[in-house]
C-alpha positions as CSV (number, residue, x, y, z in Angstrom):
1,M,-13.0,16.0,21.9
2,D,-15.7,18.7,21.4
3,S,-14.8,20.5,18.1
4,A,-15.9,23.8,19.7
5,V,-13.0,23.6,22.2
6,M,-10.4,21.9,20.0
7,D,-7.1,23.6,19.6
8,H,-6.1,24.8,16.1
9,V,-2.9,26.3,14.7
10,V,-2.9,28.9,12.0
11,A,0.1,30.4,10.2
12,T,0.3,33.8,8.6
13,A,1.6,34.4,5.1
14,G,2.1,37.4,2.9
15,H,4.5,40.1,1.7
16,V,6.7,42.0,4.2
17,D,5.0,44.9,5.9
18,H,1.5,44.0,4.9
19,G,0.4,43.9,8.5
20,K,0.6,40.2,9.4
21,S,2.0,40.9,12.9
22,T,-0.3,43.8,13.5
23,L,-3.3,41.7,12.6
24,V,-2.5,38.8,15.0
25,R,-1.6,41.3,17.7
26,T,-5.0,42.9,17.3
27,L,-6.8,39.6,17.3
28,T,-5.0,38.2,20.3
29,G,-3.8,41.1,22.3
30,M,-0.3,39.6,22.3
31,D,2.8,40.7,20.5
32,P,4.2,38.0,18.2
33,D,7.6,39.8,17.8
34,R,9.9,38.3,20.4
35,W,13.2,40.0,19.6
36,A,14.4,43.5,20.4
37,E,15.8,43.7,16.9
38,E,12.3,43.1,15.5
39,H,10.9,46.0,17.5
40,R,13.8,48.3,16.7
41,R,13.5,47.6,12.9
42,G,9.7,47.2,12.9
43,L,10.3,44.0,10.9
44,T,9.5,40.4,11.8
45,I,12.6,38.4,11.5
46,D,11.8,35.1,13.2
47,L,8.7,33.1,14.0
48,G,6.3,34.5,16.6
49,F,3.7,32.6,18.6
50,V,0.4,34.0,20.1
51,W,-3.0,32.6,20.8
52,T,-6.6,33.5,21.6
53,A,-10.1,32.0,21.8
54,L,-12.7,32.6,19.0
55,P,-16.3,33.4,19.8
56,S,-17.3,29.7,19.6
57,G,-14.7,28.8,22.2
58,R,-12.3,27.3,19.7
59,R,-8.8,27.9,20.8
60,V,-6.4,29.0,18.1
61,A,-2.6,29.6,18.1
62,F,-1.1,31.8,15.5
63,V,2.4,31.2,14.0
64,D,3.4,34.6,12.7
65,V,6.0,34.4,9.9
66,P,8.4,37.0,8.5
67,G,7.6,38.3,5.1
68,H,10.9,39.6,3.9
69,E,12.7,37.5,1.2
70,R,15.9,37.4,3.4
71,F,14.0,35.4,6.0
72,L,12.2,33.0,3.6
73,G,13.7,30.0,5.4
74,N,12.2,31.2,8.7
75,M,8.9,31.7,7.0
76,L,8.9,28.2,5.6
77,A,9.7,26.8,9.0
78,G,6.5,28.4,10.4
79,L,4.3,27.6,7.4
80,G,5.5,24.0,6.9
81,P,3.8,22.2,9.9
82,A,0.7,24.4,9.9
83,P,-2.6,23.0,8.5
84,V,-4.3,26.4,8.1
85,V,-3.0,29.7,6.7
86,C,-4.1,33.3,7.1
87,F,-2.9,34.9,3.8
88,V,-2.5,38.6,4.2
89,V,-2.4,41.1,1.3
90,A,-2.4,44.9,2.0
91,A,-5.4,46.6,0.3
92,D,-3.3,49.8,-0.2
93,E,-0.5,47.9,-2.0
94,G,-2.1,44.8,-3.5
95,W,-0.1,41.8,-4.6
96,R,3.7,42.2,-4.2
97,P,6.9,40.2,-4.9
98,Q,7.0,38.3,-1.6
99,S,3.3,37.5,-2.0
100,D,4.5,35.3,-4.9
101,D,6.9,33.4,-2.7
102,H,4.3,32.8,0.0
103,R,1.7,31.8,-2.5
104,D,4.3,29.4,-4.1
105,A,5.0,28.0,-0.6
106,V,1.3,27.4,0.1
107,A,1.0,25.6,-3.3
108,A,4.1,23.5,-2.7
109,L,2.9,22.5,0.8
110,G,-0.5,21.6,-0.4
111,I,-2.3,23.8,2.2
112,R,-6.0,23.7,1.4
113,H,-7.6,25.5,4.4
114,G,-7.4,29.2,5.2
115,V,-8.6,32.7,5.1
116,I,-7.5,35.5,2.7
117,V,-7.3,38.8,4.6
118,L,-7.1,42.2,2.8
119,S,-5.4,44.3,5.5
120,R,-5.3,48.1,5.8
121,A,-8.7,48.3,4.1
122,D,-9.0,51.9,5.5
123,R,-6.0,52.9,3.4
124,A,-6.9,51.4,0.1
125,R,-6.1,53.7,-2.9
126,Q,-8.1,51.7,-5.4
127,P,-11.5,50.0,-5.3
128,L,-11.3,46.9,-3.1
129,D,-13.0,44.8,-5.9
130,D,-9.9,45.4,-8.0
131,V,-7.6,44.1,-5.3
132,V,-9.9,41.1,-4.7
133,R,-9.8,40.2,-8.4
134,Q,-6.0,40.5,-8.4
135,V,-5.6,38.3,-5.3
136,R,-8.1,35.7,-6.6
137,S,-6.2,35.6,-9.9
138,E,-2.8,35.1,-8.2
139,L,-4.1,32.4,-5.9
140,A,-5.9,30.5,-8.6
141,G,-4.5,27.0,-8.8
142,T,-3.6,26.8,-5.2
143,G,-5.5,25.3,-2.2
144,L,-6.6,28.8,-1.3
145,A,-8.3,29.5,-4.7
146,D,-11.8,29.4,-3.1
147,A,-10.8,30.4,0.4
148,P,-13.1,33.0,2.1
149,L,-11.9,36.6,1.9
150,V,-12.3,39.3,4.5
151,S,-11.3,43.0,4.4
152,V,-10.1,44.3,7.7
153,S,-8.5,47.3,9.3
154,A,-6.6,46.9,12.5
155,F,-6.6,50.7,12.8
156,D,-10.4,51.2,13.1
157,G,-11.5,47.6,13.7
158,T,-13.3,47.2,10.4
159,G,-14.0,43.5,9.6
160,L,-12.3,42.0,12.7
161,D,-15.5,40.5,14.0
162,E,-16.2,39.1,10.5
163,L,-12.7,37.7,10.4
164,R,-13.1,35.9,13.7
165,S,-16.4,34.5,12.6
166,T,-15.0,33.4,9.2
167,L,-11.9,31.8,10.8
168,D,-14.3,30.0,13.2
169,T,-16.2,28.6,10.2
170,V,-13.0,27.5,8.5
171,L,-11.7,25.7,11.6
172,A,-15.1,24.1,12.2
173,A,-14.8,22.4,8.8
174,M,-11.3,21.0,9.4
175,P,-11.2,17.2,9.5
176,P,-10.5,15.9,13.1
177,P,-6.8,15.2,13.6
178,P,-5.9,11.6,14.5
179,A,-5.2,11.7,18.2
180,D,-4.1,8.0,18.2
181,D,-1.5,8.5,15.4
182,R,2.2,8.4,15.8
183,V,3.9,11.6,16.9
184,R,6.1,13.8,14.7
185,L,6.7,17.3,16.1
186,W,9.1,19.4,14.1
187,V,11.1,21.6,16.4
188,D,11.1,25.3,15.7
189,R,12.7,26.6,18.9
190,S,15.0,25.2,21.6
191,F,15.9,27.0,24.8
192,T,16.6,26.6,28.5
193,I,14.4,27.5,31.4
194,S,16.0,27.8,34.8
195,G,15.0,24.9,37.0
196,A,13.4,23.1,34.2
197,G,16.1,22.5,31.6
198,T,15.7,22.0,27.9
199,V,12.4,23.1,26.3
200,V,11.5,22.7,22.6
201,T,8.5,24.0,20.8
202,G,6.6,23.0,17.7
203,T,3.2,22.3,16.2
204,L,1.7,18.9,17.1
205,P,-0.5,18.0,14.1
206,A,-1.3,14.4,15.1
207,G,-0.9,12.0,18.0
208,C,-0.8,12.9,21.7
209,L,2.0,13.9,24.0
210,S,1.9,13.1,27.7
211,R,4.1,13.8,30.6
212,G,6.5,10.9,31.0
213,D,6.4,9.8,27.4
214,Q,9.6,8.3,25.9
215,L,10.4,9.8,22.5
216,S,13.2,9.8,19.9
217,L,14.8,13.1,19.0
218,V,16.1,13.0,15.4
219,G,18.9,15.5,15.0
220,A,21.2,16.2,12.0
221,N,23.6,13.4,12.8
222,T,22.0,11.4,15.6
223,V,18.9,9.8,17.1
224,R,18.6,10.1,20.8
225,Q,16.1,8.8,23.3
226,V,14.5,11.5,25.5
227,Q,11.7,11.8,28.0
228,V,8.9,14.3,28.4
229,R,9.3,16.0,31.7
230,G,6.6,18.5,31.3
231,L,4.2,20.1,28.7
232,H,2.8,23.6,28.1
233,S,0.5,25.0,25.6
234,R,-0.9,28.6,25.4
235,G,1.1,29.4,28.5
236,E,-0.5,26.7,30.6
237,S,0.8,23.5,32.0
238,A,-0.7,20.2,30.8
239,E,-0.5,16.5,31.5
240,T,-1.5,15.6,27.9
241,L,-1.6,17.6,24.7
242,E,-3.9,16.6,21.8
243,P,-3.7,17.7,18.2
244,V,-3.7,20.2,16.6
245,T,-1.8,22.5,19.1
246,R,1.3,24.5,19.8
247,A,3.4,22.5,22.2
248,A,6.2,23.4,24.5
249,V,7.9,20.2,25.6
250,N,10.3,20.1,28.6
251,L,12.8,17.3,27.8
252,R,15.1,15.1,29.8
253,G,18.0,13.7,28.0
254,A,19.1,16.5,25.6
255,A,20.9,19.8,26.2
256,A,19.2,22.8,24.7
257,D,22.2,23.7,22.6
258,S,22.2,20.2,21.0
259,V,18.6,20.6,19.7
260,H,18.0,22.8,16.7
261,R,15.2,24.0,14.4
262,G,14.5,21.2,12.0
263,D,15.1,18.4,14.5
264,A,12.0,16.2,15.2
265,L,10.5,14.5,18.2
266,I,8.9,11.2,17.1
267,T,7.3,8.1,18.5
268,P,10.2,5.6,18.9
269,G,10.4,3.0,16.2
270,A,7.4,4.4,14.3
271,W,9.0,6.4,11.5
272,W,11.3,5.6,8.6
273,I,14.3,7.8,8.9
274,T,15.9,8.4,5.5
275,D,18.2,10.7,3.6
276,T,17.0,9.6,0.1
277,V,13.5,10.0,-1.3
278,D,11.8,9.8,-4.7
279,V,9.4,12.7,-5.4
280,R,6.9,14.1,-7.8
281,R,6.8,17.8,-8.7
282,V,3.5,19.4,-7.7
283,S,4.3,23.0,-8.5
284,G,6.9,25.3,-9.9
285,T,9.7,24.6,-12.3
286,S,10.3,21.2,-13.8
287,F,13.1,18.9,-12.7
288,G,14.5,19.1,-16.2
289,D,15.4,22.7,-15.4
290,A,16.5,22.1,-11.8
291,P,20.0,22.7,-10.7
292,R,22.0,19.7,-9.3
293,Q,21.7,21.1,-5.8
294,L,18.6,22.5,-4.1
295,T,17.7,23.6,-0.7
296,V,14.8,21.5,0.6
297,H,12.3,22.5,3.3
298,V,10.1,20.0,5.1
299,G,8.5,20.6,8.5
300,T,10.8,23.1,10.1
301,A,13.9,21.5,8.6
302,A,16.0,23.0,5.8
303,M,18.9,21.1,4.2
304,S,20.9,20.8,1.0
305,A,19.9,18.1,-1.4
306,R,21.5,16.6,-4.6
307,V,19.0,16.1,-7.4
308,R,18.8,13.2,-9.8
309,G,16.0,14.0,-12.3
310,F,14.2,11.1,-13.9
311,D,11.8,13.2,-16.1
312,E,10.1,16.6,-15.9
313,D,8.0,15.7,-12.9
314,H,10.0,13.0,-11.0
315,A,13.4,13.0,-9.3
316,R,15.4,11.5,-6.5
317,L,16.7,13.8,-3.8
318,F,19.7,12.9,-1.7
319,F,19.7,15.0,1.6
320,D,22.7,15.9,3.6
321,R,20.9,14.7,6.7
322,A,18.4,12.0,7.6
323,L,14.8,12.9,8.5
324,P,11.6,11.0,9.6
325,L,9.6,11.1,6.4
326,M,6.7,9.2,4.9
327,L,4.7,8.9,1.7
328,G,2.7,12.1,1.1
329,D,5.0,14.5,2.9
330,R,5.3,17.8,1.0
331,L,8.6,19.5,0.3
332,V,9.4,23.1,-0.7
333,L,12.3,23.4,-3.1
334,R,14.5,26.5,-3.3
335,D,17.5,27.3,-5.5
336,P,20.4,27.7,-3.0
337,G,21.7,30.6,-5.1
338,G,18.5,32.6,-4.9
339,R,15.7,33.6,-2.4
340,R,12.8,32.4,-4.4
341,V,10.7,29.2,-4.1
342,F,11.7,26.9,-7.0
343,G,8.8,24.5,-6.6
344,G,7.1,21.9,-4.5
345,A,7.3,18.2,-4.4
346,F,5.3,15.2,-3.1
347,V,7.2,12.3,-1.5
348,L,6.4,9.1,-3.3
349,D,9.0,6.7,-1.8
350,V,11.1,7.0,1.3
351,D,12.9,3.7,0.7
352,P,13.7,3.9,-3.0
353,P,15.5,1.1,-4.9
354,E,19.1,1.4,-5.9
355,L,19.7,2.5,-9.5
356,S,22.9,0.9,-10.8
357,R,22.3,-0.2,-14.4
358,R,22.2,1.9,-17.5
359,G,18.6,3.1,-18.1
360,D,17.5,2.6,-14.5
361,G,16.7,6.3,-14.1
362,I,14.4,6.3,-17.1
363,R,12.7,3.1,-15.9
364,R,12.2,4.5,-12.4
365,G,10.6,7.7,-13.8
366,I,8.1,5.6,-15.7
367,T,7.3,3.6,-12.6
368,L,6.8,6.7,-10.5
369,A,4.6,8.3,-13.1
370,R,2.2,5.4,-12.9
371,R,2.0,5.6,-9.1
372,G,-0.9,7.3,-7.4
373,V,-0.6,9.8,-4.6
374,E,-1.7,7.1,-2.1
375,G,1.3,4.9,-3.1
376,D,1.2,1.5,-4.8
377,L,1.1,-1.2,-2.1
378,A,1.3,-4.1,-4.6
379,A,4.3,-2.5,-6.4
380,E,6.1,-2.0,-3.1
381,V,5.5,-5.6,-2.0
382,A,6.5,-6.8,-5.5
383,R,9.7,-4.8,-5.4
384,R,10.7,-6.3,-2.1
385,G,9.3,-9.7,-2.6
386,A,8.2,-9.9,1.0
387,V,7.8,-7.1,3.6
388,R,6.6,-6.8,7.1
389,L,3.4,-5.0,7.7
390,R,5.1,-2.8,10.2
391,E,7.6,-1.7,7.7
392,L,4.9,-0.6,5.3
393,E,3.3,1.4,8.0
394,L,6.6,3.2,8.6
395,L,6.8,4.0,4.9
396,G,3.3,5.5,5.0
397,L,1.6,2.5,3.3
398,P,-0.9,0.9,5.8
399,A,-2.3,-2.3,4.4
400,S,-6.0,-1.8,5.2
401,S,-6.9,-4.3,2.4
402,L,-4.8,-6.6,0.3
403,P,-4.4,-5.8,-3.4
404,A,-4.5,-8.5,-6.0
405,G,-1.2,-10.4,-6.2
406,V,-0.4,-10.0,-2.6
407,R,-0.7,-12.6,0.2
408,A,-0.6,-12.2,3.9
409,V,1.6,-14.6,5.9
410,G,1.6,-13.8,9.6
411,D,2.9,-10.2,9.9
412,W,4.4,-10.3,6.4
413,L,3.0,-9.5,3.0
414,V,4.4,-11.6,0.1
415,A,4.0,-11.0,-3.6
416,E,2.3,-14.0,-5.3
417,A,5.0,-13.9,-8.0
418,T,7.7,-14.2,-5.4
419,L,5.9,-17.0,-3.6
420,L,5.6,-18.9,-6.8
421,T,9.3,-18.4,-7.6
422,W,10.2,-19.7,-4.2
423,R,7.8,-22.7,-4.6
424,D,9.3,-23.7,-8.0
425,R,12.9,-23.3,-6.8
426,L,12.3,-25.5,-3.7
427,R,10.4,-28.2,-5.6
428,S,13.2,-28.2,-8.2
429,E,15.9,-28.5,-5.6
430,L,14.2,-31.4,-3.8
431,T,13.4,-33.2,-7.1
432,E,17.1,-33.0,-8.1
433,L,18.3,-34.0,-4.7
434,H,15.9,-37.0,-4.6
435,A,17.0,-38.1,-8.1
436,R,20.7,-38.0,-7.0
437,D,20.2,-39.5,-3.6
438,P,16.8,-41.2,-2.8
439,L,18.0,-41.6,0.8
440,S,18.9,-38.0,1.4
441,G,15.8,-37.3,3.5
442,G,15.1,-34.0,1.8
443,L,16.3,-30.6,3.1
444,S,16.4,-29.4,6.7
445,R,14.2,-26.3,7.3
446,G,17.2,-24.2,7.8
447,A,18.8,-25.4,4.5
448,A,15.5,-24.8,2.7
449,A,15.1,-21.2,4.1
450,G,18.8,-20.5,3.2
451,L,18.4,-21.9,-0.3
452,L,15.5,-19.4,-1.0
453,A,17.2,-16.6,0.9
454,L,14.0,-16.0,2.8
455,P,13.9,-12.8,4.8
456,S,12.3,-14.7,7.7
457,S,12.0,-18.4,8.4
458,V,8.3,-17.9,9.2
459,L,7.7,-17.7,5.5
460,L,8.9,-21.2,4.9
461,D,5.6,-22.9,5.8
462,A,3.7,-20.8,3.2
463,V,6.2,-21.9,0.6
464,I,6.0,-25.6,1.7
465,D,2.2,-25.5,1.5
466,C,2.2,-23.7,-1.8
467,A,4.6,-26.3,-3.2
468,G,2.6,-29.3,-1.8
469,L,5.6,-30.6,0.1
470,E,5.8,-32.6,3.3
471,R,7.3,-31.9,6.7
472,H,8.8,-34.6,8.9
473,G,11.2,-34.3,11.8
474,G,12.5,-30.9,10.8
475,Q,12.9,-32.0,7.2
476,V,11.2,-30.8,4.0
477,L,10.5,-33.6,1.6
478,L,8.8,-34.4,-1.7
479,P,5.4,-36.0,-1.3
480,G,5.8,-39.8,-0.7
481,S,9.6,-39.7,-0.8
482,R,9.8,-40.6,2.9
483,D,8.5,-44.1,2.1
484,E,10.8,-44.7,-0.8
485,L,14.0,-46.7,0.1
486,G,15.2,-47.5,-3.4
487,P,18.3,-49.8,-3.3
488,I,18.0,-50.7,0.4
489,T,14.4,-51.9,0.2
490,A,15.3,-55.6,0.2
491,A,17.8,-55.2,3.1
492,V,15.3,-53.4,5.2
493,A,12.6,-56.0,4.5
494,A,15.1,-58.7,5.6
495,V,15.6,-57.0,8.9
496,E,11.9,-56.6,9.3
497,A,11.3,-60.3,8.7
498,R,13.9,-61.2,11.3
499,L,12.4,-58.8,13.9
500,S,8.9,-59.9,13.2
501,A,9.8,-63.5,14.2
502,E,12.0,-62.4,17.2
503,P,11.1,-58.8,18.1
504,F,14.1,-58.2,20.4
505,D,16.7,-60.2,18.5
506,A,18.4,-57.0,17.2
507,P,21.0,-57.6,14.5
508,E,24.6,-56.8,15.3
509,A,26.3,-53.9,13.6
510,Q,28.4,-56.2,11.4
511,E,25.2,-58.0,10.2
512,L,23.7,-54.7,9.3
513,R,26.8,-53.7,7.4
514,T,26.8,-56.9,5.5
515,L,23.2,-56.1,4.4
516,G,24.5,-52.7,3.2
517,L,22.8,-50.8,6.1
518,G,25.0,-48.1,7.5
519,S,23.9,-45.2,9.6
520,R,22.7,-43.2,6.6
521,E,20.6,-46.1,5.3
522,L,19.2,-46.8,8.7
523,A,18.3,-43.1,9.1
524,A,16.3,-43.4,5.8
525,A,14.5,-46.5,7.0
526,E,13.7,-44.7,10.3
527,R,12.3,-41.7,8.5
528,A,10.1,-44.1,6.5
529,G,8.8,-45.5,9.7
530,R,10.2,-49.0,8.9
531,L,12.8,-49.2,11.8
532,I,13.8,-47.4,14.9
533,R,17.3,-47.0,16.4
534,L,17.8,-46.9,20.1
535,D,21.4,-46.0,20.9
536,G,22.7,-48.2,18.0
537,V,20.2,-51.0,18.5
538,V,17.8,-51.5,15.5
539,L,14.2,-52.7,16.2
540,L,10.8,-52.4,14.7
541,P,8.7,-49.3,15.6
542,S,6.3,-51.6,17.5
543,A,9.0,-52.9,19.8
544,P,8.6,-50.4,22.7
545,A,4.9,-51.0,23.1
546,L,5.4,-54.8,22.8
547,A,8.1,-54.7,25.5
548,A,5.9,-52.6,27.8
549,R,3.1,-55.2,27.6
550,R,5.5,-58.0,28.5
551,L,7.1,-56.1,31.3
552,A,3.6,-55.2,32.7
553,A,3.0,-58.9,33.2
554,L,6.0,-59.2,35.6
555,D,5.8,-58.8,39.3
556,Q,6.5,-55.1,40.1
557,P,9.1,-53.9,40.5
558,F,11.5,-55.9,38.3
559,T,15.2,-56.2,37.7
560,M,17.2,-55.9,34.5
561,S,17.7,-59.7,34.6
562,Q,14.0,-60.3,34.9
563,A,13.4,-57.9,32.0
564,R,15.9,-59.6,29.7
565,Q,14.3,-63.0,30.4
566,A,10.8,-61.6,29.7
567,L,12.0,-60.0,26.5
568,Q,14.2,-63.0,25.5
569,T,17.1,-60.7,24.7
570,T,20.5,-59.6,25.7
571,R,21.7,-56.7,27.9
572,R,22.9,-54.9,24.7
573,V,19.2,-54.6,23.7
574,A,17.6,-54.4,27.1
575,V,19.5,-51.5,28.4
576,P,18.7,-48.9,25.6
577,L,15.2,-50.3,25.4
578,L,14.4,-49.8,29.1
579,E,16.0,-46.3,29.0
580,H,13.7,-45.5,26.0
581,L,10.7,-46.6,28.1
582,D,11.9,-44.5,31.0
583,G,12.2,-41.5,28.7
584,R,8.6,-42.0,27.4
585,G,7.3,-42.3,31.0
586,W,6.2,-45.8,30.7
587,T,8.7,-47.1,33.3
588,R,10.6,-45.6,36.1
589,R,13.5,-46.5,38.4
590,V,12.6,-47.5,41.9
591,D,16.2,-47.9,43.0
592,T,19.5,-48.7,41.4
593,T,18.4,-52.2,40.4
594,H,14.7,-52.1,40.1
595,R,12.1,-50.5,37.8
596,E,8.3,-50.5,37.7
597,M,5.6,-49.8,35.1
598,V,3.8,-46.5,35.6
599,R,1.4,-46.6,32.6
600,R,0.2,-50.2,32.9
601,A,-3.4,-49.5,31.6
602,R,-2.4,-47.6,28.5
603,T,0.6,-49.8,27.5
604,S,-1.4,-53.0,28.1
605,G,-3.8,-51.9,25.2
606,R,-1.0,-51.3,22.7
């Protein structure tokens, strides 16, 4: 998409009554205050949404937020999903208390793109340079420390053209949003339109929405499947919306009163939905001084969270609702007993391990302190032993390249240490089994996978290969063990000698028992390729091909009696042998009493 016509979303920020709403009203010609109460009091209470086009053609939607401390939660709902901020400070008042809260929110959310606006420049009571120095000092250490600054007056129009141009330049430098990414739209409004039904609105930061899309709606206590009936943006209907844009989504499958601010529309099956995360402090007060309960804001959601601190900078948060989160999400933390921003946190793990032993918290803090902001793929694979690639993507850990100590097995990643542990355990079990019982035939694949408690049977072949083991007939064996018959070697050799002289003179069951060859021993001989069993009849493995050659010499078709005479055997042997040849497709029945050869040329060469 041409960057000059891309959509952008900009949130306002700043102290109450510093002219945020007046500024966007002047820029867009639209009133962001939607409620009669706001007009009566002259105070923004809730989020407002207006839009315009900049001189370059870039389309920009503004999310106007309240500045009063009593509506800090509403402010955070507007600022949370926005990638760009317009931070407003009145030139005639300078930095004020709620400027602190909004600055702290910007720092907590990691917002790095924006414009600083000195409003009411025509009413400044002190040199603007003094106000600029004050604002720069207060924003030092945030993502807006070096943001461009413009002085404006909505009253006489001073600086408005410069502001439009500056905003154009800032938006032009924004990295292109990933249009092919998964969707997560945090809901900030839900209402009903007559004839259309439920409509929700929010900022679409990545991915695309199209009419007819199936989505999941994550609520406080449920995940529902919904369908997109229609889409609007900037007051216009659309078939598809691309990021970054303000989106109004007409939904099928959810009543408006069942959808609330803080719910999220997501790509089905593409997000990890969690109520527990491990985080790193990025701003504000340390976790050592944190209360046991905090109010946490992410996206447009606000919820209570129990805090378990690991050290000054790392903690585990237990939310009172589940949310679709991933590595890198930014959280704003507030003391529930106050109206100030307590600090900001960065999500390091949305699927953290259980901590049940004494000292686990300290050890977890040390682990998290070593982890980079991009996450530690090797550590996550090592912790789980093996994990599907898809699961890592849900966690926000795409495996673009394999780190040392990790091996890919199909759609799984396996820690080398885990693979070696599985290898050693399987070899040890087979060695002990073979020592106890040389005729055991190893382990079935199911038993081997169960022994190792593999998360998927597809991993078994990698373990078998790593261990240098053999596969045969669904069994896993030690190398060479299939040929070892131990105490029955002589008995099997005796049967082989008899059948070598008379190939179809199969010994009776009693004769085999006298030799010590029961069903278990015969199964071992069969695995070793020494004998075959055809419905209880024991022959050499070469017997079927030899029988086929003799039967091929008969006039076709032939009877059972003719077959017995050609093979010089009894009906006890001939019946299962001919059925075996039928099964292999070498012979076929012509009628109830006759068969014929169907693969004469191939069997004659055997």
